[in-house]
C-alpha positions in Angstrom: 100.3 76.6 86.3 101.3 80.1 85.1 102.0 83.3 86.9 98.9 85.1 88.0 98.4 88.9 88.5 95.8 88.3 91.1 96.6 90.0 94.4 95.4 91.0 97.8 91.8 91.6 96.9 91.4 87.9 95.9 92.9 86.8 99.2 90.1 88.3 101.2 87.2 88.0 98.7 86.7 84.6 97.3 82.9 84.5 97.4 81.3 85.1 94.0 78.1 86.3 95.8 79.7 89.4 97.1 77.6 92.5 97.6 78.7 96.1 97.0 80.2 97.3 100.3 78.0 100.4 100.5 74.9 98.2 100.5 75.8 96.3 103.7 77.2 99.1 105.9 77.4 99.5 108.8 78.8 96.1 109.5 78.2 94.5 112.9 81.8 93.4 112.9 84.9 93.5 110.7 85.3 91.2 107.7 89.1 91.3 108.1 91.2 91.5 111.2 95.0 91.9 111.1 96.8 90.8 114.3 100.6 91.4 114.5 102.4 88.8 116.5 105.5 90.9 116.2 106.7 93.9 114.3 110.3 92.7 114.2 111.7 91.3 111.0 114.8 89.4 109.9 114.9 91.5 106.6 115.4 95.2 106.1 113.7 95.5 102.8 114.3 98.7 100.9 110.6 99.2 100.1 109.2 98.5 103.5 108.9 100.9 106.5 110.0 98.1 108.9 113.3 97.9 107.0 114.1 101.6 107.8 115.4 101.7 111.4 116.2 105.4 111.4 112.8 106.2 110.1 111.1 104.1 112.8 113.2 105.9 115.4 112.2 109.3 114.0 108.5 108.5 114.2 108.8 106.8 117.6 107.4 103.4 116.6 107.8 100.8 119.4 109.1 97.4 118.7 108.4 94.1 120.3 106.3 90.9 120.4 102.7 90.4 121.5 102.3 88.4 124.6 100.4 85.1 124.5 98.0 86.5 127.1 97.2 89.6 125.0 96.8 87.5 121.9 94.3 85.2 123.6 92.4 88.3 124.8 92.3 89.6 121.2 91.1 86.4 119.6 88.5 85.9 122.3 87.3 89.4 121.6 86.5 88.3 118.1 84.0 85.9 119.4 81.9 88.8 120.8 81.0 90.1 117.3 77.5 88.9 116.0 79.3 87.6 112.9 82.7 86.0 112.9 85.4 87.8 110.8 85.8 86.2 107.4 89.6 86.4 107.7 92.1 86.7 110.6 95.4 87.6 109.2 98.4 86.9 111.5 100.6 89.6 110.0 100.9 93.4 109.9 104.3 95.0 110.2 106.8 92.2 111.0 107.7 88.6 110.3 105.2 86.5 112.3 107.2 83.3 112.3 109.9 85.0 114.4 107.6 85.0 117.4 108.7 82.1 119.7 105.0 81.3 120.6 103.7 81.6 117.0 102.6 78.0 117.0 100.6 78.3 120.2 99.0 81.5 118.9 97.9 80.0 115.6 96.6 76.8 117.3 94.7 78.8 119.9 93.0 81.0 117.2 92.0 77.9 115.3 90.6 76.1 118.3 88.6 79.1 119.4 87.1 79.5 115.9 88.1 83.1 115.9 87.5 83.6 112.1 86.2 81.7 109.1 89.7 81.7 107.7 93.2 82.2 109.2 95.9 83.5 106.9 99.6 84.1 107.4 102.2 86.1 105.4 105.9 85.3 105.7 109.1 86.1 103.9 109.8 82.4 103.8 113.3 82.5 105.4 112.1 81.2 108.8 110.1 78.3 107.3 111.9 75.6 109.2 110.4 72.2 109.6 109.2 73.2 113.1 107.4 76.2 111.7 105.9 74.2 108.8 104.5 71.8 111.3 103.0 74.7 113.3 101.3 76.1 110.3 99.9 72.8 109.2 98.9 71.7 112.8 96.9 74.9 113.1 95.3 74.2 109.7 96.2 77.7 108.5 93.9 78.3 105.5 96.4 80.3 103.4 100.2 80.8 103.7 101.5 83.6 101.5 105.2 83.7 101.0 106.7 87.0 99.9 109.6 86.4 97.5 111.9 89.4 97.2 113.9 88.5 94.1 115.0 85.5 92.0 118.7 85.6 92.6 121.1 85.9 95.5 122.4 89.3 94.5 118.9 90.7 94.1 117.9 89.3 97.5 120.9 91.0 99.1 120.0 94.3 97.5 116.4 94.2 98.4 116.6 92.8 102.0 120.0 94.0 103.0 120.3 91.0 105.4 119.7 87.9 103.3 121.2 86.5 100.1 120.1 82.9 99.6 117.3 82.6 97.0 117.5 78.8 96.7 116.8 78.5 100.4 113.5 80.3 99.9 112.7 77.9 97.0 113.6 74.9 99.2 111.6 76.1 102.1 108.5 76.6 100.0 108.9 73.2 98.5 109.2 71.7 101.9 106.0 73.4 103.0 104.1 72.3 99.8 105.3 68.7 100.0 104.5 68.3 103.6 101.1 69.9 103.0 100.5 67.3 100.3 101.8 64.4 102.4 99.3 65.3 105.1 96.4 66.0 102.8 96.1 69.4 104.6 93.6 72.0 103.4 96.3 74.8 103.7 96.9 76.7 100.5 100.3 78.0 99.5 100.6 81.2 97.5 103.9 82.8 96.5 104.1 86.4 95.5 106.7 88.8 94.2 106.6 92.5 93.4 106.9 93.6 89.8 109.7 95.9 90.8 112.4 96.0 88.2 111.9 92.4 87.2 112.8 91.5 83.6 110.6 89.1 81.6 113.3 86.5 82.1 113.2 86.9 85.8 109.4 86.6 85.9 109.8 83.4 83.8 112.3 82.1 86.4 110.0 82.9 89.2 107.2 81.0 87.4 109.5 78.0 86.7 110.8 77.8 90.3 107.5 78.1 92.1 104.6 77.1 89.8 105.1 73.4 90.7 105.4 73.9 94.4 102.6 76.4 95.2 98.9 76.8 94.4 99.2 80.3 93.1 102.1 82.5 91.9 101.3 86.2 92.1 102.9 89.2 90.5 102.0 92.3 92.5 102.4 96.0 91.9 104.1 98.0 94.6 101.8 100.6 96.1 102.7 103.6 98.2 102.4 103.1 101.9 101.0 105.7 104.2 103.1 108.7 105.0 105.0 108.5 101.7 106.0 112.2 102.4 108.5 110.8 104.8 110.0 108.1 102.6 109.6 106.9 99.0 108.5 103.4 99.6 107.6 102.8 96.0 111.2 103.2 95.0 110.4 105.6 92.3 107.7 103.4 90.7 104.7 105.0 89.2 101.9 102.4 89.4 99.0 102.5 87.0 97.1 99.6 88.6 96.3 98.4 92.0 98.5 95.8 93.7 96.7 93.0 91.9 98.2 94.2 88.7 94.8 94.6 87.0 92.5 97.0 88.8 93.0 100.5 87.3 93.9 103.2 89.8 91.1 105.6 90.7 93.4 108.6 91.5 90.5 110.8 92.6 89.0 108.2 95.0 87.8 110.0 98.2 86.8 107.2 100.6 89.1 104.4 101.6 87.0 101.3 102.5 89.5 99.7 104.9 88.2 101.5 108.1 84.7 100.3 107.2 85.5 96.6 107.0 88.8 95.9 108.8 90.7 96.2 112.0 94.4 96.2 112.6 95.8 95.2 116.0 99.4 96.0 116.7 101.8 93.8 118.7 101.3 96.0 121.8 97.5 95.9 121.6 97.0 99.3 120.1 94.5 99.3 117.2 95.4 101.2 114.0 93.0 102.7 111.6 94.1 100.1 109.1 97.0 97.7 108.2 98.9 100.5 106.3 99.5 102.4 109.5 103.1 101.3 109.8 104.0 104.1 112.2 101.3 103.3 114.7 100.5 107.0 114.4 96.8 106.8 113.7 95.2 104.8 116.5 91.5 104.2 117.2 91.8 102.2 120.5 93.6 99.8 122.7 92.7 96.1 123.0 94.4 96.0 126.4 91.7 98.2 127.9 88.7 97.9 125.5 87.1 95.1 123.7 87.4 95.0 119.9 83.7 95.3 119.6 83.8 98.6 121.6 86.5 99.9 119.4 84.7 98.8 116.2 81.6 100.8 117.2 83.3 103.6 119.1 83.6 107.3 118.4 87.3 107.3 117.5 87.0 104.9 114.6 83.7 106.6 113.5 85.5 109.9 113.5 88.0 108.6 111.0 85.2 107.1 108.9 83.4 110.4 108.9 86.5 112.2 107.8 86.8 110.0 104.8 83.1 110.4 104.0 83.4 114.2 104.3 86.4 114.3 102.0 88.7 115.2 104.8 91.2 112.3 104.4 94.0 114.7 104.1 93.7 115.5 107.8 94.7 111.9 108.7 98.5 111.3 108.7 98.2 107.6 107.8 95.7 108.3 105.0 96.7 111.6 103.4 99.3 110.2 100.9 98.4 106.5 100.9 98.0 105.1 97.4 96.6 101.7 98.4 92.9 102.5 98.3 93.2 103.8 94.8 93.6 100.3 93.3 91.0 98.5 95.3 88.1 96.7 93.6 85.2 98.9 92.5 82.7 97.0 94.6 84.3 98.6 97.6 84.0 102.2 96.2 82.0 104.2 98.6 82.4 107.6 97.0 78.9 107.9 95.4 77.3 106.9 98.7 79.1 109.3 101.0 76.1 111.5 102.0 73.8 108.5 102.6 76.4 106.7 104.7 77.3 109.7 107.0 74.4 109.3 109.5 75.2 105.6 109.9 78.4 106.5 111.8 77.5 108.8 114.6 79.9 110.3 117.1 78.0 109.3 120.2 
């Protein structure tokens, strides 16, 4: 196996029969749902908002863990949609495996049939044997492990809390080997940001992980929302999307995320999309409303309309976000803006 530049778009879109997004809107339910078990993390990565405690304090982002009761309510809400989500991603702002009831959450989502696929993203450090068993017992479809560097010193510089690269390699190997021993359908992907990596370091990443994972991904760092507050790209100037291949469309007007995804924070508030790290652009609250009500409600439609009307700059989470610029062209809604507007009324 060799290193691949495939990225996030492939994780959610594996069907070769895909339609252009504009042709199937409005959707009767989200294709993708992020649910954040916790927004706490054991790393303080320099490129991630969760790793900036002073910034989080300044914007007033709460911190905590989702209760099992609320999680159950959220996944049961998914069953109310006419069509099941294609992907339930147990991840948004934090490290999901830190939640003490993560195993119960994953198993409950699987038993309820909350989505066609259930995915998890982890930094790999908490991948103990207990957590590996939980992931495989719940038949998680895809485990993505984010590798931060290929050496101890690089890890310490990036995460500011952790400096044991070989432990990450060993944890991924343990997951992969146990997956194979069980004959489990779980796929294991390993990804790293192409952020200051030399050709030799990329080769080392390939050597260490290509035999103990199903995919090795090199991803381009993209600007988070609210980059006016912090340079999350660490001075990088990407020319492609996070998959390393899709050219940026710098003049893209409409972000497709609000049209096909939902993002539920640990406290039940629902963000306009997964990039809303500050929890500052909310469209509802799963504690008091169903996800179906939020999906078709006026708050989310108002944000959709702002995108369609070229008013994205009015939305704090969207104004300076780069992520949408590198998304696949079959999700480009720009040419259909006027036709789509009446489909999202503010009733």
